[in-house]
C-alpha positions in Angstrom: -17.1 -7.9 -15.5 -13.8 -6.1 -15.3 -10.7 -7.5 -15.5 -7.2 -6.3 -14.2 -4.0 -7.8 -14.5 -1.5 -7.4 -11.7 2.5 -8.1 -11.6 3.4 -7.9 -8.1 1.6 -7.7 -4.6 2.2 -4.0 -4.7 0.3 -3.9 -7.8 -2.4 -5.8 -6.5 -2.5 -3.4 -3.4 -2.5 -0.6 -5.5 -5.8 -1.8 -7.0 -7.3 -2.4 -3.9 -6.4 1.1 -2.6 -7.8 2.9 -5.5 -11.1 1.1 -5.0 -10.9 1.8 -1.1 -11.0 5.5 -1.8 -14.3 5.2 -3.7 -15.8 3.2 -0.9 -19.1 3.9 0.8 -21.0 2.8 3.7 -22.8 -0.6 3.2 -20.5 -1.8 0.8 -20.3 -5.7 0.5 -17.3 -7.2 -1.4 -16.9 -10.7 -1.8 -13.4 -12.1 -2.5 -13.1 -15.3 -4.0 -9.7 -17.1 -5.2 -7.4 -20.1 -3.9 -4.9 -20.1 -1.1 -2.2 -17.4 -1.8 -4.3 -15.8 -4.4 -4.1 -12.1 -3.0 -7.1 -11.7 -1.4 -5.7 -10.6 1.9 -3.0 -8.4 -0.2 -6.1 -6.7 -1.8 -7.8 -6.1 1.4 -4.7 -4.2 2.6 -4.8 -1.9 -0.3 -8.6 -1.5 0.3 -7.9 -0.3 3.9 -5.2 1.6 3.1 -7.3 3.7 0.7 -9.6 4.3 3.8 -7.0 5.5 5.8 -5.9 2.5 7.6 -2.6 1.1 8.5 -2.4 -1.7 6.0 0.5 -3.1 8.5 -2.1 -4.3 10.9 -4.3 -6.2 8.3 -4.1 -9.7 8.4 -6.1 -12.7 7.4 -9.2 -13.3 9.8 -9.1 -17.1 9.2 -9.1 -18.0 13.0 -10.9 -15.3 14.4 -13.6 -14.9 11.6 -13.5 -10.9 11.5 -11.0 -8.3 12.1 -12.0 -4.5 12.1 -9.7 -1.4 10.9 -10.7 1.9 11.4 -10.4 4.5 8.8 -12.8 7.2 7.1 -15.0 4.4 7.6 -14.7 1.0 9.4 -13.6 -1.9 7.1 -15.0 -5.3 8.4 -12.8 -7.8 7.4 -14.3 -11.3 7.4 -13.0 -14.6 6.5 -15.5 -17.5 5.7 -13.0 -20.1 5.0 -13.8 -22.4 7.9 -17.8 -22.0 7.8 -19.9 -24.0 5.8 -23.8 -22.4 6.5 -25.3 -19.2 7.1 -26.4 -20.2 10.3 -23.0 -20.5 11.5 -22.2 -17.1 10.2 -25.2 -15.9 11.8 -24.5 -17.6 15.3 -20.9 -15.6 15.3 -22.7 -12.4 14.9 -20.8 -11.4 11.8 -24.2 -10.7 9.6 -24.5 -7.4 11.7 -21.2 -6.0 9.8 -22.9 -6.5 6.4 -24.4 -3.6 4.7 -24.0 -1.0 8.0 -21.6 1.9 8.9 -18.9 0.4 7.0 -17.3 -1.7 4.3 -17.7 -5.6 4.6 -14.8 -7.4 2.9 -15.9 -11.0 2.7 -13.0 -13.8 1.8 -14.3 -17.1 0.9 -17.8 -16.1 0.3 -18.8 -18.8 -2.0 -18.3 -21.2 1.1 -21.6 -19.9 2.5 -24.0 -19.5 -0.5 -26.7 -17.2 0.1 -25.1 -15.6 2.9 -24.3 -12.3 1.3 -26.8 -9.5 0.5 -27.9 -9.5 -3.2 -26.4 -6.0 -3.9 -22.5 -6.6 -3.9 -19.3 -6.6 -5.7 -17.5 -9.6 -6.2 -13.8 -10.1 -6.9 -12.3 -13.2 -7.9 -8.3 -13.7 -7.8 -6.4 -15.8 -9.9 -2.6 -16.9 -9.8 -1.3 -16.7 -13.3 2.4 -16.9 -12.3 4.5 -16.4 -9.4 4.0 -12.8 -8.9 1.1 -12.5 -11.5 -2.6 -12.2 -10.9 -6.1 -11.8 -13.0 -8.5 -9.9 -10.9 -12.1 -9.9 -12.2 -14.6 -7.6 -10.7 -18.5 -7.8 -11.1 -21.6 -6.6 -9.7 -24.8 -8.1 -8.1 -27.8 -5.7 -7.7 -27.8 -2.0 -8.3 -25.7 1.1 -7.7 -22.1 0.0 -8.5 -22.6 0.8 -12.3 -20.4 4.5 -12.4 -17.7 2.6 -9.6 -17.2 0.0 -12.4 -17.1 2.3 -15.2 -14.4 4.1 -13.3 -12.6 0.7 -12.1 -13.0 -0.4 -16.2 -10.3 2.5 -17.1 -7.5 1.4 -14.2 -6.2 -1.7 -16.4 
């Protein structure tokens, strides 16, 4: 597990942007953290790294899914209001996992077992008014080189 510390929303976005520049189609990234921890801020940076306009990135809490077009599509999913994998499947959200784009899934822990076994997981923690601790780890195969590079970003 890698740990980063950020001192502002801009730094959180910058980390997201760096990871977004490395993104490949099929990636699934789970984002966890309290309300206001910076999940959507991280997604804004990630989308910017893929050539999307970060100004258009908003939390999909009430729509469950937003799609942003860049080098590859970004599927921004929010499971805050869901409790079961069946609810996510009934909404058709699972069709966006592991496909032609990158799925960033906020509140992934609300629907245990729904994400694919191979994924990145980011845990964002508020440590002060503007400061955050961000931990990232991988489940499954295929992210070793990405995590090695990301470890040097500190």
